[in-house]
C-alpha positions in Angstrom: -4.1 42.8 -10.6 -7.1 42.2 -8.3 -8.7 45.2 -6.6 -8.2 45.4 -2.9 -10.2 47.9 -0.8 -11.8 49.2 -4.0 -8.4 50.0 -5.6 -5.9 48.3 -7.8 -2.6 48.9 -6.1 0.9 49.4 -7.6 3.3 46.5 -7.4 5.4 48.3 -4.8 2.6 49.2 -2.5 3.5 48.1 1.1 0.1 46.7 2.0 1.5 43.2 2.4 4.5 44.5 4.4 6.7 43.3 1.6 5.7 39.7 2.2 5.6 39.0 -1.5 8.7 38.7 -3.6 9.1 41.2 -6.5 11.0 38.6 -8.5 10.0 35.6 -10.5 10.8 32.3 -8.8 11.7 28.8 -9.9 9.1 26.5 -8.4 10.1 23.1 -9.7 13.1 21.5 -11.2 13.6 18.0 -12.6 16.5 16.2 -14.3 15.8 13.2 -16.5 17.0 10.0 -14.8 17.7 8.4 -18.2 19.5 11.3 -19.9 22.1 13.3 -18.0 21.9 17.0 -18.6 18.3 17.1 -19.7 16.7 19.4 -17.1 13.3 21.0 -16.9 12.5 24.1 -14.8 9.1 25.6 -14.0 8.4 29.1 -12.6 5.7 31.0 -10.8 5.1 33.3 -13.8 4.2 30.9 -16.5 7.5 29.7 -18.0 9.1 26.3 -18.7 12.8 26.3 -19.3 14.5 23.2 -20.9 18.1 22.4 -21.3 19.6 19.3 -22.9 23.3 20.1 -22.2 23.4 20.6 -18.4 22.5 24.3 -18.5 24.7 25.7 -21.3 21.8 26.4 -23.5 18.1 26.8 -22.6 14.8 26.8 -24.5 11.9 28.8 -23.1 8.3 27.6 -23.3 5.4 29.8 -22.3 2.6 27.9 -20.6 0.1 30.0 -22.4 1.1 28.1 -25.5 0.1 24.8 -23.9 -3.5 23.7 -24.8 -6.1 25.4 -22.7 -3.6 26.7 -20.1 -3.7 30.4 -18.9 -0.6 32.3 -19.8 0.3 33.2 -16.2 -0.4 29.8 -14.6 1.8 28.8 -11.7 3.8 25.7 -12.2 3.4 23.6 -9.1 5.3 20.6 -10.4 7.3 19.4 -13.4 8.6 15.8 -13.5 10.8 14.1 -16.1 9.6 10.6 -16.9 11.5 7.8 -15.2 11.7 5.6 -18.3 11.5 7.7 -21.5 13.9 10.6 -21.9 11.5 12.5 -24.2 8.5 12.4 -21.8 7.7 15.0 -19.1 4.7 15.8 -16.9 3.6 19.2 -15.7 1.1 20.3 -13.0 -0.2 23.9 -13.0 -2.7 26.0 -11.1 -4.3 29.4 -11.7 -6.1 29.9 -8.4 -4.6 33.3 -7.8 -6.6 34.6 -10.7 -9.8 32.9 -9.4 -9.5 29.9 -11.6 -9.8 26.6 -9.7 -9.6 24.2 -12.6 -7.1 21.3 -12.7 -4.2 21.6 -15.2 -2.2 18.4 -15.8 -0.3 17.8 -19.1 2.2 15.5 -20.7 4.7 15.9 -23.4 6.4 13.1 -25.3 8.9 15.3 -27.2 10.7 17.2 -24.5 8.1 20.0 -24.4 7.6 20.7 -28.1 4.0 19.7 -27.8 1.6 18.9 -25.0 -1.7 17.1 -24.3 -3.9 17.2 -21.2 -4.1 14.1 -19.1 -6.5 15.4 -16.5 -9.3 13.3 -18.0 -12.0 12.7 -15.4 -10.3 14.6 -12.5 -13.0 16.7 -11.0 -13.5 20.3 -12.0 -12.6 23.0 -9.5 -9.9 20.7 -8.0 -6.4 22.2 -7.7 -3.5 19.9 -8.4 -0.2 20.1 -6.6 2.1 17.1 -7.3 2.6 14.2 -9.6 4.8 11.1 -9.0 5.4 8.1 -11.2 5.8 4.5 -10.2 9.4 3.2 -10.7 8.3 -0.1 -12.2 5.1 0.5 -14.1 5.3 3.7 -16.3 1.6 4.3 -16.6 1.0 4.1 -12.9 0.9 7.8 -11.7 -0.3 9.5 -8.5 -1.4 13.1 -8.1 -1.9 15.1 -4.9 -4.9 17.4 -5.2 -6.7 19.9 -3.1 -9.2 17.2 -2.1 -7.3 14.0 -1.7 -5.0 11.7 -3.8 -5.8 10.1 -7.1 -4.1 7.4 -9.2 -4.2 6.2 -12.8 -3.3 2.8 -14.2 -3.2 3.9 -17.8 -1.1 7.1 -18.0 -4.0 9.5 -17.2 -6.8 8.1 -19.4 -8.8 7.5 -16.2 -8.2 8.6 -12.6 -9.4 6.9 -9.4 -9.7 8.6 -6.0 -8.1 6.9 -3.0 -10.6 6.2 -0.2 -10.2 4.0 2.8 -9.1 6.5 5.4 -7.6 9.2 3.3 -9.4 12.4 4.1 -10.5 14.8 1.3 -7.9 17.4 2.2 -5.1 19.2 0.4 -2.1 17.1 -0.3 0.7 19.5 -1.2 3.4 16.9 -1.8 3.8 13.2 -2.7 6.9 10.9 -2.6 7.5 7.2 -3.2 9.7 5.2 -1.0 11.0 2.8 -3.6 12.4 0.1 -1.3 9.1 -0.5 0.4 6.8 0.6 -2.4 5.2 3.1 -0.1 3.4 6.2 -1.3 3.8 9.1 1.2 1.5 12.1 1.1 2.1 15.4 3.0 -1.1 17.3 3.8 -1.5 21.1 4.1 -2.6 20.3 7.7 1.0 19.3 8.5 0.2 15.6 8.5 1.7 12.6 6.8 -0.2 9.7 5.3 1.5 6.5 4.1 0.0 3.9 1.7 1.9 0.9 2.8 3.1 -1.1 -0.2 0.9 0.0 -3.1 2.6 -2.6 -5.4 -0.7 -4.5 -5.9 -1.8 -1.6 -8.2 0.8 -2.8 -10.8 -1.1 -6.1 -11.2 -4.7 -4.9 -11.7 -6.4 -3.2 -14.6 -9.2 -0.6 -15.0 -11.9 -3.2 -15.6 -11.1 -4.9 -12.3 -11.6 -1.6 -10.6 -15.0 -1.3 -12.3 -14.2 2.2 -13.4 -17.1 4.3 -14.6 -16.9 6.1 -17.9 
């Protein structure tokens, strides 16, 4: 616990007028669109739960066992891959412990092992959401504390959106599939729409002149 007013308080101290829950909370849930019954759950106290039979049996994974992830990291988002039943993405943050680093990982074996795909995302940049294009598997978008980024190659390199998108906190992202629109919800209660991003499916990293 962090000291407040020069004291480390007990969990049941009423200084916050009981605004905080005393119970662990599911923060994200995602079912695989290619395998019925394969469900991933993330919590606010560092746990991933996986079921392959619709909830009859569960496997617990502690995020502290993921590479370079703090044991109590908050799971902001977990997303099953739209194309591959064994692939899943996870977004975490640890800012409540004074850690502002980005945590973004991918598993290709239903959570048995993980690798970081944060690549060149800036340090001290909290990550909130990840979404995947419904036609090109390696085209991903992340909402961060300072804007929106995309990758054309599954997280090997990330590019920040400019052109009118302010460097503010985007707490949620969604894709409107019919129109190929990317919609971002900001912490400032605003919505931003990238109208028809489908052109990104037809370009590559060299065309964007990405820097190493």
